[in-house]
C-alpha positions as CSV (number, residue, x, y, z in Angstrom):
1,M,-17.9,66.0,-54.9
2,I,-21.5,65.6,-55.4
3,G,-24.6,64.4,-52.9
4,T,-26.6,61.2,-53.1
5,G,-29.7,62.9,-54.5
6,T,-31.5,61.3,-51.8
7,A,-34.2,64.0,-52.0
8,F,-35.3,64.2,-55.4
9,D,-37.8,62.1,-56.0
10,L,-38.4,60.7,-59.7
11,D,-41.6,61.4,-62.0
12,H,-43.8,59.3,-62.4
13,A,-42.4,58.2,-66.3
14,D,-38.8,57.6,-64.9
15,T,-40.2,55.4,-62.2
16,V,-41.8,53.3,-65.4
17,V,-39.1,53.5,-67.0
18,L,-36.7,52.5,-64.0
19,L,-38.9,49.8,-62.5
20,Q,-39.1,48.3,-66.2
21,R,-35.4,47.9,-66.4
22,Q,-34.6,46.8,-62.8
23,T,-37.4,44.0,-63.5
24,E,-35.7,42.8,-66.7
25,L,-32.1,43.3,-65.1
26,L,-32.7,41.2,-62.1
27,E,-34.2,38.1,-64.1
28,R,-31.2,38.0,-65.6
29,I,-29.2,37.8,-62.3
30,A,-32.0,35.1,-61.1
31,A,-31.3,33.2,-64.2
32,G,-27.4,33.6,-63.7
33,T,-26.7,35.5,-66.7
34,A,-23.0,36.4,-67.2
35,L,-21.9,39.4,-65.4
36,P,-20.8,41.6,-68.0
37,E,-24.2,40.9,-69.8
38,V,-25.9,42.5,-66.9
39,L,-23.0,45.2,-66.2
40,G,-24.0,46.1,-70.0
41,G,-28.2,46.1,-69.7
42,I,-27.6,48.7,-66.6
43,T,-24.9,50.7,-68.4
44,A,-27.5,50.7,-71.7
45,A,-30.6,51.5,-68.7
46,L,-28.9,54.7,-67.8
47,E,-28.3,55.7,-71.3
48,S,-31.5,55.3,-72.3
49,L,-32.5,57.6,-70.0
50,V,-29.9,60.2,-70.0
51,P,-29.6,61.4,-73.7
52,G,-26.4,61.8,-74.8
53,A,-24.8,59.6,-71.8
54,R,-22.2,57.2,-73.0
55,C,-21.1,54.7,-69.3
56,S,-19.2,52.3,-68.0
57,V,-18.6,50.3,-65.2
58,L,-14.6,49.3,-64.3
59,L,-14.7,46.3,-61.7
60,L,-11.7,47.0,-58.3
61,D,-9.2,44.0,-57.9
62,E,-8.8,45.3,-54.5
63,A,-5.4,43.3,-54.1
64,R,-3.4,45.0,-56.9
65,S,-5.7,48.8,-56.0
66,T,-6.0,48.2,-59.7
67,L,-9.9,49.1,-62.0
68,H,-10.5,46.6,-64.9
69,H,-13.3,46.6,-67.6
70,G,-16.6,45.7,-66.8
71,A,-18.5,46.7,-69.0
72,A,-18.7,49.9,-71.5
73,P,-21.3,49.3,-74.8
74,S,-20.5,53.0,-75.8
75,L,-17.5,54.0,-75.2
76,P,-14.7,53.5,-78.0
77,P,-12.5,50.0,-77.0
78,E,-9.4,52.1,-77.9
79,Y,-10.2,54.6,-74.7
80,S,-11.4,51.1,-73.1
81,S,-8.5,49.1,-73.0
82,G,-6.3,52.3,-72.4
83,I,-7.9,52.5,-69.1
84,D,-8.1,49.0,-67.8
85,G,-6.0,48.0,-65.8
86,M,-5.1,51.3,-63.6
87,T,-4.1,52.4,-60.6
88,I,-6.7,53.9,-58.3
89,G,-5.7,57.2,-56.4
90,A,-6.5,60.9,-55.6
91,E,-5.2,62.0,-59.1
92,A,-6.5,58.8,-61.1
93,G,-9.1,60.4,-63.1
94,S,-13.0,60.7,-61.9
95,C,-12.7,56.7,-61.7
96,G,-9.8,56.5,-60.5
97,A,-10.1,58.7,-57.3
98,A,-13.7,57.3,-57.2
99,A,-12.8,54.2,-56.0
100,F,-9.7,55.5,-54.3
101,L,-11.9,57.8,-52.1
102,G,-15.3,56.0,-51.7
103,S,-17.6,58.8,-52.9
104,A,-18.6,60.5,-56.0
105,V,-16.1,62.7,-58.1
106,V,-17.1,65.2,-61.3
107,A,-15.0,66.2,-63.7
108,E,-17.2,69.1,-65.3
109,D,-14.9,69.8,-67.5
110,I,-11.7,67.1,-68.1
111,G,-9.8,70.0,-70.3
112,T,-9.3,71.7,-66.7
113,D,-9.9,69.3,-64.1
114,P,-6.7,68.2,-62.4
115,R,-7.6,64.8,-61.6
116,W,-6.5,64.0,-65.5
117,R,-3.6,64.9,-66.1
118,G,-2.8,61.7,-66.9
119,F,-5.9,60.6,-69.0
120,R,-6.4,63.8,-71.1
121,E,-4.5,62.6,-74.3
122,L,-6.3,59.4,-73.8
123,A,-9.9,61.4,-74.3
124,A,-9.7,64.3,-76.1
125,P,-9.5,62.0,-79.4
126,H,-12.6,61.0,-78.8
127,G,-14.4,63.7,-77.7
128,L,-15.1,62.8,-73.8
129,R,-15.4,66.5,-72.4
130,S,-17.2,65.2,-69.2
131,C,-17.0,62.3,-66.3
132,W,-18.9,61.8,-63.7
133,S,-17.9,58.6,-61.7
134,S,-19.9,57.0,-58.3
135,P,-18.1,54.1,-56.3
136,I,-20.0,50.8,-56.6
137,T,-20.2,49.9,-52.9
138,G,-21.4,46.1,-51.1
139,R,-21.3,45.7,-48.1
140,D,-17.4,44.9,-47.4
141,G,-16.5,48.1,-49.6
142,V,-16.1,49.5,-52.5
143,L,-16.6,46.5,-55.8
144,G,-15.7,48.9,-58.6
145,T,-16.6,52.5,-60.3
146,F,-20.3,53.3,-62.7
147,A,-18.8,56.4,-64.7
148,V,-21.2,58.8,-66.9
149,Y,-19.0,60.4,-69.7
150,H,-20.2,63.6,-72.0
151,D,-19.0,65.1,-75.0
152,R,-19.5,68.9,-73.1
153,A,-18.7,70.1,-69.7
154,H,-21.4,69.2,-68.0
155,R,-22.4,68.4,-64.4
156,P,-24.9,66.0,-63.0
157,S,-29.0,67.0,-62.3
158,P,-30.8,65.8,-58.9
159,R,-32.6,63.7,-61.3
160,E,-29.3,62.4,-63.2
161,E,-27.7,61.5,-59.9
162,R,-30.9,60.0,-58.4
163,L,-31.0,57.8,-61.2
164,V,-27.5,56.3,-60.9
165,G,-27.9,55.9,-57.8
166,R,-30.6,53.2,-58.1
167,L,-28.7,51.8,-61.0
168,T,-25.5,51.8,-58.9
169,H,-26.7,49.8,-56.2
170,L,-28.4,47.6,-58.9
171,A,-24.7,47.1,-60.1
172,S,-23.3,46.3,-56.1
173,V,-26.4,43.4,-56.2
174,A,-25.1,41.8,-59.4
175,I,-21.4,41.8,-58.7
176,E,-22.1,40.4,-54.9
177,H,-24.4,37.7,-57.0
178,A,-21.9,36.5,-59.4
179,G,-18.9,36.2,-56.9
180,L,-21.3,34.1,-54.8
181,Y,-22.5,32.0,-58.3
182,G,-19.1,32.3,-58.9
183,A,-18.3,30.5,-55.9
184,L,-20.6,27.7,-56.2
185,A,-19.0,27.1,-59.4
186,E,-15.7,27.1,-58.2
187,S,-17.3,24.4,-55.9
188,E,-18.3,21.9,-58.4
189,E,-15.5,22.6,-60.2
190,R,-13.5,21.2,-57.0
191,F,-15.8,18.5,-56.8
192,R,-15.4,17.3,-60.2
193,R,-11.7,17.6,-60.0
194,A,-11.7,15.7,-56.7
195,F,-14.1,12.9,-57.9
196,A,-11.7,12.5,-61.0
197,D,-8.2,12.4,-59.2
198,N,-9.6,10.4,-55.9
199,A,-7.6,7.6,-54.7
200,T,-10.9,5.8,-53.7
201,G,-12.7,4.7,-56.4
202,M,-15.7,6.4,-56.8
203,A,-19.2,6.6,-59.1
204,L,-22.2,8.3,-59.9
205,T,-25.5,6.3,-60.5
206,A,-28.9,7.4,-62.1
207,P,-31.8,6.3,-59.8
208,D,-32.0,2.8,-61.6
209,G,-28.6,1.7,-60.2
210,T,-26.7,2.4,-63.9
211,V,-22.9,3.5,-63.6
212,T,-22.9,7.2,-65.4
213,E,-19.7,8.3,-64.5
214,A,-16.7,6.2,-62.6
215,N,-13.2,7.8,-61.9
216,R,-9.9,6.3,-63.0
217,A,-9.4,4.6,-59.0
218,L,-12.5,2.7,-59.7
219,T,-11.8,1.7,-63.6
220,E,-8.2,0.6,-62.1
221,L,-9.5,-1.1,-58.8
222,L,-12.4,-3.1,-60.4
223,G,-9.9,-3.4,-64.2
224,R,-12.7,-2.6,-66.1
225,D,-14.7,0.1,-67.0
226,V,-18.1,-0.1,-65.5
227,R,-19.9,2.8,-67.3
228,G,-23.1,1.5,-68.5
229,K,-23.4,-1.4,-66.2
230,T,-25.6,-1.3,-62.7
231,V,-24.4,-1.7,-59.2
232,G,-25.7,-4.7,-58.8
233,D,-23.7,-6.4,-62.0
234,V,-20.1,-4.9,-60.6
235,L,-20.8,-5.4,-57.3
236,V,-22.1,-8.1,-54.9
237,P,-23.8,-6.9,-51.2
238,A,-22.1,-8.1,-47.9
239,S,-23.2,-7.1,-44.8
240,G,-21.8,-4.3,-42.7
241,G,-21.9,-1.7,-46.3
242,E,-19.1,-4.2,-47.6
243,A,-19.5,-5.7,-50.9
244,R,-17.3,-8.1,-53.1
245,A,-16.4,-7.6,-56.6
246,R,-14.1,-9.9,-58.8
247,R,-11.8,-8.8,-61.4
248,P,-11.4,-10.2,-65.0
249,D,-8.3,-11.7,-63.8
250,G,-10.6,-13.7,-61.2
251,T,-9.1,-11.9,-58.2
252,E,-11.7,-11.7,-55.4
253,L,-11.9,-8.3,-53.9
254,E,-13.8,-6.9,-50.4
255,L,-14.9,-3.8,-50.7
256,A,-16.3,-1.2,-47.8
257,V,-18.9,0.7,-49.8
258,T,-20.9,4.0,-49.2
259,A,-23.7,6.2,-51.3
260,S,-25.4,9.0,-50.9
261,E,-28.3,10.5,-52.9
262,I,-28.0,13.9,-54.7
263,R,-31.4,15.4,-54.9
264,G,-32.6,17.9,-57.1
265,P,-34.6,20.9,-56.9
266,D,-38.4,19.4,-56.1
267,G,-36.1,17.2,-53.3
268,L,-36.5,13.8,-55.7
269,P,-32.9,11.9,-56.0
270,V,-31.5,12.7,-58.8
271,Q,-27.9,10.6,-58.7
272,L,-26.3,8.6,-56.5
273,S,-22.5,9.0,-55.3
274,V,-21.1,6.1,-54.5
275,A,-17.3,5.6,-52.9
276,V,-15.8,2.0,-53.1
277,L,-13.1,1.6,-50.9
278,D,-10.7,-1.6,-51.2
279,L,-10.7,-3.9,-48.0
280,T,-8.3,-6.8,-49.6
281,Q,-4.9,-5.7,-48.2
282,R,-6.5,-4.0,-44.9
283,R,-7.5,-6.5,-42.8
284,A,-5.4,-5.8,-40.4
285,A,-7.6,-4.5,-37.2
286,L,-6.0,-0.9,-37.0
287,R,-5.5,-0.2,-40.4
288,E,-9.2,-1.3,-41.6
289,R,-10.9,0.7,-38.5
290,Q,-9.0,3.5,-40.1
291,A,-10.9,2.5,-43.5
292,R,-13.8,2.9,-42.4
293,H,-13.3,6.1,-40.0
294,E,-12.0,7.3,-43.9
295,A,-15.2,6.4,-45.5
296,E,-17.8,7.5,-43.1
297,V,-16.5,10.9,-42.9
298,A,-16.4,10.7,-47.1
299,R,-20.0,9.5,-47.1
300,A,-21.0,12.0,-44.2
301,A,-19.8,14.8,-46.3
302,A,-20.9,14.2,-49.1
303,E,-24.4,13.8,-48.3
304,A,-24.6,17.0,-46.1
305,A,-23.5,18.7,-48.8
306,S,-25.9,17.2,-51.3
307,H,-28.3,17.7,-48.7
308,A,-27.3,21.8,-48.1
309,K,-27.1,22.0,-52.0
310,S,-30.6,20.4,-52.6
311,R,-32.0,22.7,-49.6
312,F,-30.5,25.5,-51.2
313,V,-31.5,25.6,-54.9
314,A,-34.8,24.6,-53.9
315,A,-36.2,26.5,-51.6
316,L,-34.1,29.9,-53.0
317,G,-35.6,28.8,-56.1
318,H,-39.5,28.7,-54.6
319,E,-38.7,31.9,-52.8
320,L,-37.4,33.9,-56.0
321,R,-40.2,32.6,-58.4
322,T,-43.2,34.3,-56.6
323,P,-41.7,38.0,-56.6
324,L,-41.1,36.9,-60.2
325,Q,-43.4,36.6,-61.3
326,A,-45.4,39.3,-59.6
327,I,-42.6,41.6,-61.0
328,S,-43.4,40.1,-64.5
329,G,-47.0,40.2,-64.9
330,F,-47.4,43.3,-63.3
331,A,-45.1,44.8,-65.8
332,E,-46.9,43.2,-68.3
333,L,-49.8,44.8,-67.3
334,L,-48.4,48.2,-67.4
335,G,-47.2,47.6,-70.7
336,T,-50.5,46.2,-72.5
337,L,-53.0,48.1,-70.9
338,D,-54.0,52.0,-70.1
339,L,-54.8,51.9,-66.8
340,P,-56.6,54.4,-64.3
341,A,-54.2,55.6,-61.9
342,D,-55.3,54.2,-59.0
343,R,-54.2,50.6,-60.4
344,R,-51.3,52.0,-62.1
345,D,-49.9,52.6,-58.6
346,A,-51.0,49.5,-57.1
347,A,-48.9,47.5,-59.6
348,L,-46.0,49.7,-59.2
349,E,-46.3,49.4,-55.6
350,H,-46.2,45.5,-56.0
351,I,-43.2,45.7,-58.5
352,S,-41.0,47.6,-56.3
353,G,-42.1,45.0,-52.8
354,A,-40.8,42.3,-54.9
355,T,-38.0,44.0,-55.5
356,T,-37.0,44.9,-52.5
357,H,-37.9,41.4,-51.4
358,I,-35.5,39.9,-54.0
359,L,-32.6,42.3,-52.8
360,S,-33.3,41.4,-49.2
361,L,-33.1,37.3,-49.7
362,V,-30.3,38.6,-51.8
363,D,-28.7,40.3,-48.7
364,D,-29.6,37.9,-46.4
365,V,-27.8,34.8,-48.8
366,L,-25.0,37.1,-49.2
367,D,-24.8,37.2,-45.0
368,V,-25.0,33.4,-44.9
369,A,-22.6,33.4,-47.4
370,R,-19.8,35.5,-45.6
371,I,-21.1,34.1,-42.2
372,E,-19.8,30.5,-43.1
373,A,-17.0,31.7,-44.6
374,G,-15.4,33.8,-41.3
375,A,-15.4,36.6,-43.6
376,L,-18.2,39.4,-41.7
377,P,-17.5,42.4,-41.1
378,T,-18.7,44.5,-37.8
379,Q,-18.5,47.3,-36.0
380,P,-18.8,46.6,-32.5
381,V,-19.5,49.9,-29.8
382,D,-20.6,50.0,-26.1
383,L,-24.3,49.9,-26.5
384,D,-27.2,50.0,-24.0
385,V,-29.3,47.0,-24.8
386,R,-32.1,47.7,-22.6
387,T,-32.7,50.4,-25.0
388,L,-31.8,48.6,-28.1
389,A,-34.5,46.3,-27.2
390,D,-37.4,48.9,-26.0
391,E,-36.6,50.6,-29.6
392,V,-37.3,46.5,-31.0
393,L,-40.5,46.3,-29.3
394,E,-42.1,49.6,-30.6
395,L,-41.0,49.0,-33.6
396,L,-42.7,45.6,-33.7
397,R,-45.6,46.8,-31.6
398,P,-47.9,47.0,-34.6
399,M,-47.2,43.5,-35.7
400,A,-48.1,42.2,-32.1
401,D,-51.1,44.3,-31.5
402,E,-52.4,42.7,-34.8
403,R,-51.9,39.1,-34.2
404,G,-53.0,39.6,-30.0
405,V,-49.5,39.6,-29.1
406,T,-48.5,41.6,-25.5
407,L,-45.2,42.5,-25.3
408,H,-43.0,43.3,-22.0
409,H,-39.7,44.5,-21.4
410,D,-38.7,44.0,-17.8
411,G,-36.7,47.5,-18.3
412,G,-34.6,48.8,-15.5
413,A,-31.0,50.3,-14.9
414,P,-28.8,50.3,-18.4
415,V,-26.7,47.5,-19.3
416,T,-23.9,48.1,-21.8
417,V,-22.7,45.2,-24.1
418,L,-19.7,45.3,-26.7
419,A,-21.5,44.6,-30.2
420,D,-22.3,46.1,-33.4
421,P,-25.7,48.3,-33.4
422,R,-27.4,47.1,-36.8
423,R,-26.6,43.7,-36.6
424,L,-27.5,43.3,-32.9
425,R,-30.7,45.2,-33.9
426,Q,-31.3,42.6,-36.9
427,V,-31.5,40.0,-34.4
428,L,-33.4,41.5,-31.8
429,I,-35.7,41.9,-34.7
430,N,-35.8,38.2,-36.0
431,L,-36.4,36.5,-32.5
432,V,-39.0,38.9,-31.4
433,G,-40.6,38.4,-34.5
434,N,-40.7,34.8,-34.6
435,G,-41.8,35.2,-31.1
436,I,-44.4,37.0,-32.3
437,R,-45.4,35.3,-35.2
438,Y,-45.4,31.5,-33.7
439,N,-47.5,32.8,-30.7
440,R,-50.9,32.0,-30.1
441,P,-54.0,34.2,-29.8
442,D,-53.3,36.3,-26.3
443,G,-49.8,35.1,-26.0
444,R,-47.1,37.2,-24.9
445,V,-43.3,37.7,-25.6
446,A,-41.4,38.9,-22.8
447,V,-37.4,40.4,-23.2
448,T,-35.2,40.2,-20.0
449,V,-31.2,41.6,-19.4
450,T,-29.0,40.2,-17.1
451,A,-25.9,41.5,-16.7
452,G,-22.8,40.0,-15.1
453,A,-19.3,38.7,-16.5
454,T,-21.5,38.4,-19.6
455,V,-24.2,40.0,-20.8
456,R,-27.5,37.7,-21.1
457,L,-30.5,38.8,-23.2
458,V,-33.7,36.5,-23.1
459,V,-36.6,36.6,-25.7
460,R,-39.2,34.2,-24.1
461,D,-42.4,33.7,-26.1
462,S,-45.7,31.5,-25.0
463,G,-46.0,29.9,-27.9
464,R,-46.6,26.3,-29.4
465,G,-42.5,25.4,-28.8
466,I,-40.4,23.0,-31.0
467,P,-40.8,19.1,-31.0
468,E,-38.1,17.5,-28.5
469,G,-34.7,17.3,-30.9
470,T,-35.4,19.0,-33.7
471,A,-33.8,23.0,-32.5
472,D,-30.9,22.5,-33.6
473,R,-32.1,22.2,-37.4
474,L,-33.7,25.7,-36.9
475,F,-30.2,27.2,-36.9
476,V,-29.4,25.2,-40.6
477,A,-30.2,27.6,-43.6
478,F,-33.6,26.2,-45.2
479,D,-34.7,24.0,-42.8
480,R,-37.9,25.0,-41.4
481,L,-38.4,21.5,-39.9
482,D,-41.0,20.5,-42.9
483,R,-43.6,23.2,-41.5
484,D,-45.9,25.0,-44.5
485,E,-48.7,25.3,-42.8
486,P,-50.4,29.0,-43.6
487,G,-48.7,31.3,-41.0
488,D,-45.9,29.8,-41.3
489,E,-43.8,32.4,-43.1
490,G,-39.6,32.6,-44.2
491,V,-37.3,31.0,-45.9
492,G,-35.7,29.0,-43.0
493,L,-32.5,31.9,-43.1
494,G,-33.6,34.3,-39.9
495,L,-32.2,31.7,-37.1
496,P,-28.6,31.3,-39.4
497,L,-28.1,34.6,-39.7
498,A,-29.2,35.3,-36.4
499,R,-26.9,33.0,-34.4
500,G,-24.1,33.7,-37.1
501,L,-24.3,37.8,-36.7
502,V,-24.1,36.9,-32.6
503,E,-21.2,34.6,-32.9
504,A,-19.3,37.0,-35.1
505,M,-19.8,40.2,-31.9
506,G,-18.2,37.7,-29.7
507,G,-21.5,36.0,-28.2
508,S,-23.7,32.5,-28.6
509,L,-27.7,32.1,-28.9
510,T,-29.1,28.9,-28.3
511,L,-32.8,27.8,-27.5
512,D,-34.7,26.4,-24.9
513,S,-38.3,25.4,-25.6
514,V,-41.2,23.2,-24.4
515,L,-43.4,22.0,-26.1
516,G,-47.1,23.5,-26.4
517,T,-45.3,26.2,-23.4
518,G,-42.9,28.1,-25.1
519,T,-39.7,28.9,-26.8
520,S,-36.9,30.7,-25.0
521,A,-33.9,32.2,-27.8
522,V,-30.9,33.1,-25.3
523,V,-28.2,35.7,-25.8
524,V,-25.1,35.5,-24.4
525,L,-22.4,39.0,-25.5
526,P,-19.3,40.2,-23.9
527,A,-20.4,43.2,-21.8
528,A,-18.5,46.2,-22.2
529,P,-15.2,46.9,-20.3
530,H,-15.0,49.7,-18.3
531,R,-13.9,52.9,-19.4
């Protein structure tokens, strides 16, 4: 086993090349490039930095405990196919052992390493003498392995450990990002199938009302293909969200019609989703009410989904554009001009900061996705919430001092809760940070803790408050109450993520605000059981 190499600092040349490669790869990830191509770029990056290295990425099938080909541009195809599908285990070569143990495994000499007994004959004909494999880990555990092969006996240097550590993290981001967008594509496919196979007549129209797509149910209901016609040509509006239509055979139809906008990244409508329900044979009171309920539920769900998707695409695209432009610009500057050392270091710092911002945003989006899927892991322990509050206040005090905001904690005896320390710290940083950010000059943020059957933690600020009836919108991802004023930072993920984290720990988060007076964020958590 080897360490992570975190005590070793890369030299300037390595740092520049690595940042340039990271920039290129992050741009590919943001553009939705296929995962095998991104992983191939990551392995090629290390091979260019470590002469003689041949690299591969294997992806873990957690359900079957097997490893499968991800990328290996420099390894013989016969070898790659030979290890594809291997079962992980302590004696399953370097990669199988690394995935099984969750730590790096070095075989300095494959010919003598006992873990390679079952794979030596496969490796030897291709001149593979040593193999170092590191697990690629995500938030939910091992995702795969990153392996480095040499044609001679070899043990990785601290420099190589550092390089692999950086690129392994990038591979983790790429794999989890691909999973997120794969789920999005799967959702889109489910929508397509639901549209095509729905028993309710459905159509998609252009903004001018021209029908671009119609499902089979609508075609059969109206007795004709209505694509290319306008909604006004097909339906005659009636009252109460209903319409009338006439089939080619003269049959009069009574219809319930609902429509919802589908917006593009710029917030403008790009399509209408129209649902048409036949009420002709459903005029009995009970059945008619049921039909209206189904249509309303379908409309509300479609509208909420289209709005959420529109907000997601627009906000994420806007948030990624600025740091990616910064990375691209400074990388081009470094590549084309011979800059003085101070300007070169400043450019590298800008690139590093923008990269960190993008990775942080991707982490937040993945956390929100896990929360919505009910799959966010937590590690609750007995925790003194007063001590944690003191640490967070000290951490944010420079930010408060810069903005002229006073921080206060009521103090007192320790109060123990059952919570995940890292996640609760993340929640408190968000709530206290919001109290500072949206406060007034000479304002105040106070943290109070009350113990009982549950523990009640309140973060109260003296800021401008939240307009009545809009507080719940702050818990919707990317909804910032239409605020785009200077100094209004963030993309609207903080509070949705904070509430999701608190609920994952068995608690609740609510807001109580008075416009012009301030806001109180109230966290209620389970008290730690008496031991």
